[in-house]
N, C-alpha and C positions, 0 to 999 in steps of 0.2 A: 596855740589857741587853737590851731588845726588840729592839733593831736588832740586836746580835749574834746573837740566837736565830734571828732571819729571815736574815739572812745563810747561816750556817750551815746551814740547813734549803735555801736555794738549792744551796748546795755539793753536799749529799747528793744533790740531784735532777739535778744536772749530771752528778756522778760515776755516778748509776745508770741515765742515761740510754740507749735502746736503740733500735736501726735497725730491727727488725723490726715488727711490727702485726698486731693481733688481726682476725679474719675469722670470720664466720657460716657455719659450713659444715652440710649438713642432709643428712640418708640415711634412704631407706625402707624399712621391716624389715616382713615378714610376721608378727605376731605370735598364735600360738596362744592360743583360749579355749575353756573349755567351755560348751556351752549344751543345756538341756533342752527335747527335741522330743517332741511328741504323735504317740503311734502306735506299734504294737508290732511286734515282729519277725514274720516269717511262720509261725513256729511257734506263737508265741503266737494270731495271726489263726485259722490253723486248727485250734489246740485248741481256740479258742472257736466256731470255726463245728461242731466236732463235739459239743460240750456242747449246744449250741444247739440242732443238729439232733435230738440224742436226746430233748432234752426235748421239743422240737416235736412227734416223731412219738408219743411217751408220751402228752401230752396230747391229741392229735386223733387218734392211730392212723390217720393219714393221711401219705402221702407227700406232700400239697403243704404240710401241717404242719411237717414235718420240714424242707422246703427254707425256708420263713419262717423257721423256729428257728435253723437255719444262719445265715442272712443275718442276725438279729437277734444272734445268739450271736458272730459274726464281727466284727460292727459295734462290740459292747459292748466286745470285748476290744482291739479297735485304740483305740478311745477312752481307755480306761482307763491303758494303757501308757504309760510314758515312758521315754525313752532319754537317757542324758548322749552327745553327740557332740562332736567337738571341730572348731571351726570356726578361720579365719584372716581377720584384717582387718589393712590397712596402717596402718602407723604411723609417722609423720615426727618425727626426733628434730634437735634443732639445737643443736649446740654452739659456745662462741667458742672457736676454735681461735688458738693464736699461732703465727704465719709468721714464723721466724726471717731475717735479711738479713745479709750480707757486713758488716763493719765496715770500714768504709773509711780512715778514720785510724789508722795507724800506731801513733800515740803512745798512743792512745785503749785499740788492742787490747793492747798491750803493757803497760800499767798495768793492765788487767784480767787478764791472765794472771798476773802478778806476784800482785796481791791474790788471785786464787783459789787460786794454788799455797802462800800464806801462810794460807789458811784466813780470809781476811776475809770480811766479807757482802756479798752481790751479788745483786742482785735475779735472779728465775730466768730471766727474759728476757732479760737482759745475759749470762746463761751460755750460753742457748741460741744467742744471735748469736755468742758467741766461740765453743761446739763448731761450730757452722756454717762459720765461717770458717775453723777449723783443722782443720777434715775429719773431725772424728769425731759419732759420733750426738748430735744434741741433743736432751736428753731433761729438759734443766735440772738435773741431778745430777753434781758435780763429782767425780769419781771416779781411781781409778788410771790406767785408757786415756786420761784428760781430762788428767791431771797430766803423764802421758808425753808425750802429742803436743805441750802446752804447752812442755813443755821442749826438745823438738827445734824445736819453732818459736823459741823465743828463742835457741837457738843455731843459730839458723840450719841448721839441717839438712832433708834430706827426710824425709818421712812414713816412709818403709822403712828410712832408715839406721839403723844401729845407735848408740844412746846407752851409754853406760858408766858404771857407778854405783860407787863405792868405800863400803863398808859397815863400820862397825864395831858391833859391839853392837845391829844391828839400825836403826842410824842412818844415813842416808845422809851422808856424810862431804862429797864433793863427785860430780859428774856432768859427762863430758865426751864429746864425739866421737874425742878421741883418747886412744885406749888405751894408747898407750908416756906418757904425760903420768900417767894413773892408775897405772901400774906403776911408774913414779917414787915417786911417793907412795905407795903401799902398801909398797915397798922400804924406804922413809924411816920409818914407823911401824914396821916389823918391827926395823929396828934398835933401834928406840926401846922393842922391848918389846910394842908394841901389834899385835896381829893384827885382820888384815883379810878382806875379801872383796871380790871383782869382778864384778857382775851385769850382764847384758847387758838393755837395755830392761826395767829393773827395775818392776813396775807394784804 
């Protein structure tokens, strides 16, 4: 039983093998932060100087006293004021990024395409390799655009060639590049009392 389980695990790893690889990529960004700094605005310093000057003149009744008071008042206003300023620092962020590669083995690619279009579980890395190989955006999510590209690839069609799909009750019955064949099937279904529609590049 243990041997059977080991063999099954090995088979799963083989089918999920991918061609791409992970790579560490770093980027540096300027990140803003707030910092409290000492020192008043010019208005506060001047206001402190005026108050200090008035007090100095009243106390000493001399211009010299007013000058000393102004200096002291301005210094106190400057010393006690606090401002919040925005500064920037350089922060490096590194992430482990998967870099997809083209799948060179045709049998592996076709098997993966069939599995994906049938909704079978496939690793994200393998999906990205498949998407990269058939020429669609490699985001690791197998959506309608990826399915359509896979159908065209399996039908040996160029990416920009039309693919005709025959749909009955929102279910795709058959897809083909031969619109004549699709139309014949539609007529046969109509004679049997079944209504259908033909769609081009159905996503």
